[in-house]
C-alpha positions as CSV (number, residue, x, y, z in Angstrom):
1,M,15.4,18.4,-2.0
2,E,12.1,17.1,-1.2
3,E,10.6,17.9,-4.6
4,E,13.6,16.2,-6.3
5,M,13.4,13.1,-4.4
6,N,9.6,12.8,-5.0
7,K,10.3,13.2,-8.8
8,R,12.7,10.3,-8.6
9,I,10.1,8.2,-6.6
10,K,7.5,9.0,-9.2
11,N,9.9,8.3,-12.2
12,G,11.0,4.9,-10.5
13,E,14.5,6.0,-9.8
14,A,14.1,5.7,-6.0
15,L,11.8,3.7,-3.9
16,I,10.5,4.5,-0.4
17,V,8.3,1.8,1.2
18,E,6.5,2.4,4.5
19,N,4.3,-0.4,6.0
20,G,4.4,-2.1,2.8
21,N,3.2,0.9,0.8
22,K,5.1,2.9,-1.7
23,T,5.1,6.4,-0.3
24,S,6.5,10.0,-1.1
25,W,9.4,11.5,1.0
26,H,8.8,14.4,3.2
27,L,11.4,16.4,5.2
28,P,9.5,17.9,8.3
29,V,10.1,21.6,9.0
30,L,9.3,23.0,12.5
31,A,8.9,26.7,13.0
32,M,10.4,28.3,16.1
33,T,9.5,32.0,16.7
34,A,9.0,34.5,19.7
35,D,5.6,35.5,18.0
36,V,2.7,33.8,19.8
37,I,-0.1,35.3,17.4
38,Q,-2.4,32.7,15.9
39,A,-2.0,34.5,12.5
40,T,1.7,33.8,12.5
41,H,1.0,30.1,13.4
42,E,-1.4,29.8,10.4
43,E,1.1,31.6,8.1
44,C,3.9,29.1,9.0
45,L,1.5,26.2,8.3
46,K,0.3,27.7,5.0
47,C,4.0,28.2,3.9
48,G,4.6,24.4,4.3
49,M,6.0,24.1,7.8
50,D,4.6,21.0,9.8
51,G,4.7,22.4,13.1
52,Y,5.2,25.4,15.3
53,V,6.8,26.2,18.7
54,S,6.8,29.8,20.2
55,K,9.5,30.9,22.6
56,P,9.8,30.8,25.4
57,F,8.9,27.1,25.5
58,E,9.2,24.2,27.9
59,A,11.4,21.3,26.9
60,E,8.3,19.0,27.0
61,Q,6.5,21.3,24.3
62,L,9.5,21.1,22.0
63,Y,9.8,17.4,22.5
64,R,6.2,16.8,21.8
65,E,6.3,18.7,18.5
66,V,9.5,17.0,17.4
67,S,8.4,13.5,18.4
68,R,5.4,13.8,16.0
69,F,8.0,13.4,13.1
70,F,9.3,10.0,14.4
71,N,7.7,6.6,14.3
72,S,7.3,4.9,17.7
73,P,8.4,1.1,17.9
74,S,4.7,0.1,17.9
75,D,4.2,1.9,14.6
76,T,6.9,-0.1,12.7
77,E,6.0,-3.5,14.2
78,S,3.9,-5.8,12.0
């Protein structure tokens, strides 16, 4: 889906503008696993995932990781 949308943007069939700049579209993927081995974390990132949370986790940990994918109001104000 991400690849198709970026093809459309590149071909001028779709337009995404962020802060006045033409940009590409990205669907964030957050890995969640019971594995806490550093190699697993690295493998998740290498496979294209944007973040990683290992179980068990505290609500604050999950919130912190998910919140990275959203603009805060101050990010969108000009």
